[in-house]
matplotlib code that plots the C-alpha trace (Angstrom):
import matplotlib.pyplot as plt

x = [17.7, 21.3, 20.9, 22.9, 25.9, 28.7, 30.9, 29.5, 29.7, 31.8, 32.9, 34.8, 32.3, 33.2, 31.0, 31.3, 30.2, 28.0, 26.1, 28.0, 28.1, 31.0, 31.9, 30.4, 33.7, 33.7, 30.8, 32.0, 32.1, 35.4, 34.1, 37.4, 37.6, 33.9, 33.8, 37.1, 35.4, 31.8, 31.7, 27.9, 28.3, 29.9, 26.4, 25.4, 26.5, 26.7, 27.9, 27.4, 27.7, 27.2, 27.6, 26.0, 24.1, 22.6, 18.8, 18.7, 19.0, 22.6, 21.5, 20.9, 23.9, 23.4, 25.2, 21.8, 20.9, 20.9, 22.7, 21.0, 22.9, 22.2, 23.4, 22.7, 22.8, 22.8, 22.7, 24.5, 22.5, 23.2, 20.4, 17.9, 17.7, 16.2, 13.0, 11.8, 13.3, 11.7, 13.7, 12.6, 13.9, 15.7, 14.0, 16.7, 14.3, 13.4, 14.8, 13.3, 13.6, 13.2, 12.3, 11.9, 9.6, 9.9, 9.8, 13.6, 14.2, 17.2, 16.6, 19.6, 17.3, 15.5, 18.8, 20.3, 17.2, 14.4, 15.0, 18.7, 21.2, 22.4, 20.7, 20.9, 19.0, 15.7, 15.4, 12.2, 11.0, 13.7, 16.4, 17.8, 15.6, 13.3, 14.8, 18.2, 17.6, 21.2, 22.5, 20.2, 21.6, 25.1, 24.5, 26.8, 25.5, 24.2, 22.8, 19.2, 17.6, 14.5, 16.4, 14.7, 18.1, 17.9, 15.2, 15.9, 18.3, 17.6, 18.5, 18.2, 17.9, 18.1, 15.7, 14.6, 17.7, 19.4, 18.2, 21.0, 24.1, 22.3, 23.5, 21.5, 22.2, 20.8, 17.7, 16.7, 16.4, 14.8, 11.5, 12.2, 13.2, 12.3, 11.8, 9.1, 6.2, 5.5, 5.6, 9.2, 10.0, 8.7, 10.6, 13.9, 13.6, 12.9, 16.1, 18.0, 16.8, 17.6, 21.2, 21.4, 20.5, 23.0, 25.7, 24.8, 23.4, 20.6, 21.1, 19.7, 17.2, 15.5, 14.6, 11.0, 11.1, 9.1, 9.0, 8.4, 8.5, 6.9, 5.5, 5.7, 6.6, 2.8, 3.1, 6.5, 5.8, 2.5, 3.8, 7.1, 5.2, 2.7, 5.6, 7.4, 4.1, 3.4, 7.0, 6.9, 4.0, 6.0, 9.4, 11.0, 13.5, 16.4, 15.1, 14.5, 11.5, 11.6, 10.3, 7.8, 6.0, 4.4, 4.5, 4.3, 3.5, 3.8, 2.4, 1.9, 1.3, -1.4, -4.0, -2.8, -6.3, -7.5, -4.4, -3.3, -6.0, -5.9, -2.2, -3.3, -6.0, -3.6, -1.1, -3.9, -5.4, -2.0, -1.1, 1.5, -0.1, -2.5, -6.0, -4.9, -2.2, -4.7, -7.2, -4.5, -3.0, -6.5, -7.2, -4.0, -4.6, -8.1, -6.9, -4.1, -6.5, -9.1, -6.5, -5.2, -8.7, -10.1, -7.2, -6.3, -3.1, -1.8, -0.9, -4.0, -4.1, -3.9, -4.9, -2.9, 0.8, 1.7, 4.1, 3.1, 2.2, 0.8, 3.6, 1.3, 3.6, 6.5, 4.3, 3.0, 6.4, 7.8, 4.9, 5.1, 8.7, 10.6, 9.2, 10.5, 8.4, 7.8, 7.9, 6.2, 7.0, 10.7, 12.5, 14.5, 15.7, 13.4, 14.1, 16.9, 18.6, 19.2, 21.5, 25.0, 26.6, 25.6, 26.3, 24.8, 26.4, 29.7, 29.4, 28.9, 31.6, 34.1, 37.1, 37.2, 33.5, 34.1]
y = [4.7, 3.9, 0.2, -0.1, 1.9, -0.5, 1.9, 2.6, 5.7, 4.3, 6.8, 4.2, 1.3, -2.3, -5.4, -8.3, -11.9, -11.4, -8.2, -5.6, -1.9, 0.5, 3.7, 6.9, 8.0, 5.0, 6.6, 10.2, 12.0, 13.6, 17.1, 18.4, 16.1, 16.4, 20.2, 20.4, 19.3, 20.1, 23.6, 23.4, 21.2, 24.1, 25.6, 22.8, 23.7, 20.6, 17.0, 14.3, 10.5, 7.8, 4.1, 0.7, -0.5, -4.0, -4.3, -7.3, -7.7, -7.9, -10.6, -13.0, -15.1, -15.1, -14.3, -13.9, -10.3, -6.9, -3.7, -0.4, 2.6, 5.8, 9.5, 11.4, 15.2, 16.9, 20.7, 22.9, 24.7, 28.4, 30.0, 30.2, 31.0, 33.8, 33.2, 36.2, 38.5, 36.8, 34.7, 31.1, 28.5, 25.5, 22.2, 20.4, 17.8, 16.1, 13.4, 13.2, 10.1, 10.3, 7.3, 7.4, 4.9, 2.3, -0.2, -0.1, 3.6, 5.1, 7.7, 9.5, 10.8, 12.8, 13.9, 15.2, 16.6, 17.3, 18.0, 17.5, 20.3, 20.4, 19.9, 20.1, 23.3, 22.9, 24.9, 26.6, 26.3, 27.5, 27.6, 25.4, 24.7, 21.7, 20.1, 20.1, 18.5, 17.2, 20.6, 20.3, 17.0, 18.3, 21.4, 21.7, 21.1, 24.1, 24.9, 23.8, 26.8, 24.7, 21.9, 20.2, 19.8, 23.6, 22.8, 19.3, 16.5, 14.2, 10.8, 9.4, 5.6, 3.2, 0.3, -2.4, -4.6, -4.4, -0.9, 1.5, 1.0, -1.2, -4.8, -8.0, -11.7, -13.9, -14.9, -11.2, -10.6, -12.2, -14.0, -16.4, -13.8, -14.5, -10.7, -9.6, -8.1, -4.8, -6.7, -7.7, -4.1, -2.9, -5.5, -4.8, -1.1, -1.4, -3.4, -0.9, 2.0, 0.2, -0.4, 3.2, 4.4, 2.1, 3.7, 7.4, 7.1, 8.6, 12.1, 10.8, 8.3, 11.0, 13.1, 12.9, 10.6, 11.5, 9.1, 10.6, 9.7, 9.8, 7.6, 3.9, 5.2, 5.5, 1.8, 2.0, 4.8, 3.6, 0.0, 1.0, 3.3, 0.6, -1.9, 0.5, 1.2, -2.4, -3.2, -0.3, -2.0, -5.2, -4.0, -5.3, -3.6, -4.7, -2.9, 0.9, 2.5, 4.3, 7.8, 7.7, 11.1, 11.2, 10.4, 12.4, 11.1, 13.2, 12.1, 8.7, 5.7, 3.8, 2.6, 2.0, 1.4, 4.8, 6.8, 5.6, 7.3, 10.5, 10.8, 11.2, 13.7, 15.8, 16.0, 17.1, 19.7, 21.2, 21.6, 18.9, 16.8, 17.6, 16.2, 13.6, 12.3, 12.4, 10.2, 7.8, 7.3, 6.8, 4.2, 2.3, 2.6, 1.2, -1.7, -2.5, -2.6, -4.6, -7.1, -7.5, -8.0, -10.3, -12.3, -15.1, -15.7, -12.3, -11.7, -10.1, -6.3, -5.6, -2.2, -2.4, -2.9, -2.6, -0.5, 1.3, -2.0, -0.3, 2.2, 5.2, 7.5, 6.8, 7.3, 10.6, 12.0, 10.9, 12.3, 15.6, 16.3, 15.2, 17.7, 17.3, 14.5, 16.3, 19.9, 20.1, 23.7, 22.6, 20.2, 17.1, 14.0, 11.0, 8.8, 11.0, 8.6, 5.9, 8.0, 6.7, 10.1, 13.5, 15.4, 12.9, 9.8, 11.5, 12.6, 9.1, 7.7, 10.3, 8.7, 11.5, 10.9, 7.2]
z = [-4.9, -3.8, -3.8, -7.0, -5.8, -5.0, -3.0, 0.5, 2.6, 5.4, 8.0, 10.2, 9.4, 9.9, 9.6, 11.9, 12.0, 15.0, 15.9, 17.9, 18.5, 19.1, 21.0, 19.6, 18.3, 15.9, 14.1, 14.2, 10.8, 9.9, 9.2, 8.1, 5.1, 4.4, 4.4, 2.4, -0.8, 0.1, 1.8, 2.0, 5.1, 6.9, 7.2, 9.6, 13.1, 15.2, 15.3, 12.7, 13.2, 10.6, 10.1, 10.5, 13.6, 13.9, 13.5, 15.9, 19.6, 20.8, 23.1, 20.2, 19.2, 15.4, 12.2, 10.4, 10.7, 9.1, 9.9, 9.2, 7.8, 9.6, 9.5, 12.7, 12.9, 16.3, 16.0, 18.4, 21.1, 20.5, 22.6, 19.7, 16.1, 14.2, 12.2, 10.3, 12.8, 15.8, 18.3, 18.4, 20.8, 19.4, 20.1, 22.0, 23.4, 20.2, 17.9, 14.4, 12.3, 8.5, 6.3, 2.5, 0.9, -1.8, -0.3, -0.5, -1.3, 0.3, 3.0, 1.7, -1.0, 1.7, 3.2, -0.1, -1.8, 0.8, 4.5, 5.3, 5.9, 2.3, -1.0, -4.7, -5.7, -7.4, -10.6, -11.8, -15.4, -17.8, -15.1, -16.6, -19.6, -19.1, -22.1, -20.4, -17.0, -16.8, -15.7, -12.6, -11.4, -11.8, -9.6, -6.6, -3.1, -1.3, 2.2, 2.6, 4.2, 5.0, 6.7, 9.5, 11.1, 12.0, 14.5, 15.9, 16.1, 13.1, 11.9, 8.4, 8.4, 5.5, 6.1, 5.7, 5.4, 2.0, 1.3, 0.2, 2.3, 4.9, 4.9, 5.1, 5.3, 2.5, 4.6, 4.8, 1.1, -2.0, -2.6, 0.3, 2.8, 6.4, 7.1, 4.8, 6.7, 8.4, 11.7, 10.8, 9.9, 13.3, 15.3, 13.4, 13.8, 17.5, 17.9, 15.8, 18.0, 21.3, 19.9, 18.8, 22.2, 23.8, 21.6, 22.2, 25.7, 27.7, 26.3, 23.0, 24.6, 26.7, 23.6, 22.4, 19.4, 16.3, 13.3, 9.9, 6.3, 2.9, 0.1, 1.2, 4.7, 4.9, 5.8, 7.6, 10.0, 11.6, 11.7, 13.4, 15.8, 16.7, 17.2, 19.6, 21.5, 22.0, 23.1, 25.5, 27.2, 27.6, 28.6, 31.8, 34.1, 32.0, 28.9, 28.7, 27.1, 23.8, 24.3, 21.3, 21.0, 17.6, 13.9, 10.6, 7.1, 4.0, 0.6, 2.2, -0.2, 1.7, -0.9, -4.4, -5.8, -4.7, -5.0, -8.5, -10.4, -8.4, -9.3, -12.9, -11.9, -9.9, -12.8, -15.2, -13.0, -12.2, -15.8, -15.8, -18.6, -21.4, -21.9, -24.5, -22.1, -19.2, -21.0, -22.2, -18.8, -17.2, -19.9, -19.2, -15.4, -15.7, -17.9, -15.4, -12.4, -14.3, -15.3, -11.8, -10.5, -13.2, -14.6, -12.3, -14.2, -12.9, -9.3, -7.8, -7.4, -3.7, -2.5, 0.7, 1.5, -2.2, -4.3, -7.5, -9.3, -12.4, -12.7, -12.7, -10.8, -13.1, -16.2, -14.9, -14.1, -17.5, -19.4, -17.6, -18.6, -15.6, -13.1, -9.6, -7.9, -4.6, -5.9, -9.3, -9.9, -10.4, -12.7, -11.9, -13.6, -13.0, -11.2, -10.0, -7.7, -10.3, -12.4, -12.7, -12.4, -11.1, -7.9, -5.4, -6.8, -7.1, -3.5, -2.2, -4.3, -3.2, -1.5, 1.2, 1.9, 2.2]

ax = plt.figure().add_subplot(projection="3d")
ax.plot(x, y, z, "-o")
ax.set_aspect("equal")
plt.show()
């Protein structure tokens, strides 16, 4: 996650006492500076915009709100791209949203290591050696040949408030936060999208909107989609519809009670851990679940709307030798985005990037 990085990626970002938005040029990324030190970004052909947009209605007179950090990629239309020698039309009519999980994980994880236009290369076993994962995290950024931005306009959003570079007033964070539920998440995201469309106009609004994500986005994505669907049924003439077309969830975390144990099973049957470790992890998992269920002094184990309470995912990844969380045939540092150095952190702390 990037929540611990103190220097924000601000490409003409400014916070205000009351929610407001700006002209699109305010959010435009300075490609010359970006590409100077990070040539991999030259492989993306199109426009980039980034910054903070309020996650509250602009009609509300308040200083109590969050601003979501976003990075928008809009590829150029070049008459089609080649895919294995066959022409394939570029999807100019879609806008794809990507959300990482958590709750509270930065969606810049997805941008920099999963489906954005650039990435840190994954290394197979021995390249570098598994006992030297540091060389992997220091690898330079390269083109992501599997980038979703090659096929559609795409926006990475850090939410809920307080995640990554997104801001939040005091009432939005902590144990006494007023914005805690998936209903709140849906409402805030709806307001963010309406403000985003107001900035970038009908050209963006008219695109078919697809909301996607992984891990805890198994809760975020359906909650946000449902919220948009319900609001679309209520809009009046003064408010425009959001053109919701579909959702996509990968490796969704939706039921900790069921999924926790199967994470251990998956690791064993794919050769990531040995039998002794498998049995040990299952024993600890069963003890954790039983304690959560039976011991009234412990906060009850809740199968829904919950993070990895028993730490099974972290335990599996650590025991398996820091294999890449979403591509187990490669190696990575775990948890990669909490390192205090490495390519990604240096990128977001770079003065030219800021």
